N, C-alpha and C positions, 0 to 999 in steps of 0.2 A: 503492500500500501505505499509506505514513505516511496520509494521510487516512483511511482505513478504519479505521487503528490510534487515531488521534486520537480521531475521531467514535465506536467500539464501545467504547472504554475507558475513557469518562464512565461514572459510577456508573448501573444500572439499564438503561444502553440494550441491551445482552445480554437480558436478563431479560424488557423488553417483547417482546422478538424471540420469545423461548423461548415467551412465554403467549401470543403471535396463533398460533405454529407447528400447534397442531392446528385451529387455524379463528377466524374471528372472533369479536371480544367489544365491549360498549360500556364505555363509562369508568366506570361504576359498577363493575362487574364486573370488570373490568381492573384498577381499583383496590382492589378488595377483596383480589384474587389474591397485588397487589404488597406485602403486607404492610406495613412501615414506611416505605414512597413516598408520600410527602406529595401531595395532590391539584396541588398548584402545580408539583410535582417534575414527576408522571408527565405532567401539560399540556405541558410544558417540552420532556419527551424526545419526547412524540409529536409535536411539530410539527416537533423537530429529524428526526426517522426520516422523516417526510413528507416537509421540504422535501429530503431526502436518496434522494425516491422508493424507499423499501423501507419503507413504507405506506402505507395512504390511508383516508379515511374512505367509506365505502359508502352507497350510496342509503338504508340504513335505519338509517345516524346509527351504525354500528359499525364498528370500526378494523380493520383487516385486513391481510395483508401481500401488497406487491404480487409482483409474477415475480420480481424480483431479491430482494424481503424472502426469497421461497420458498425461493430459490436458495442466499442465505445462511442458511436455515433446515435446510436440506438441509448445506450445506458445514460447518455447525457440530455436527451430531447426533455424529458421532464424538467431540467434545469432551464431550456431555455424556456418550455412553456411560460413556468414560474417567472424567468427572468422579462418577460414581455408582459406579463401583469403586474410584476415590480414596476416595471417602468410607467404603465400607465396609472398606476395609485395614485390619490388624491393628495396632496400634500398641504400639510396643515402648518401655515405660518403661526406664530405668535403673537396677538396684538400687542400692542407695545404697554405695559403697566397690566398685562395680565396674569393671572397666578400661574404657574405652571404647574402645580398640585390641583389634581381634577376634585 
């Protein structure tokens, strides 16, 4: 568990899994979808995830999840669903002078 947390806890790792979960992507398309992730950082993350056998480069030269990577995507689906709900939550901003204790 610790090794998985250390690997996946690194910046951009889960985003790569998330972007590849629907299907294979070439480096340039993946880089475009990753936003602020630099090409060198993306390349490093792809190599690390490949070494961990979570993704592979197929015959067409695109990156795709392995069976283990796809299983991780399934396991993370409920976290992604939760994150969408969390992002849509109503944020209550305390009014000046209002008591913080209900």
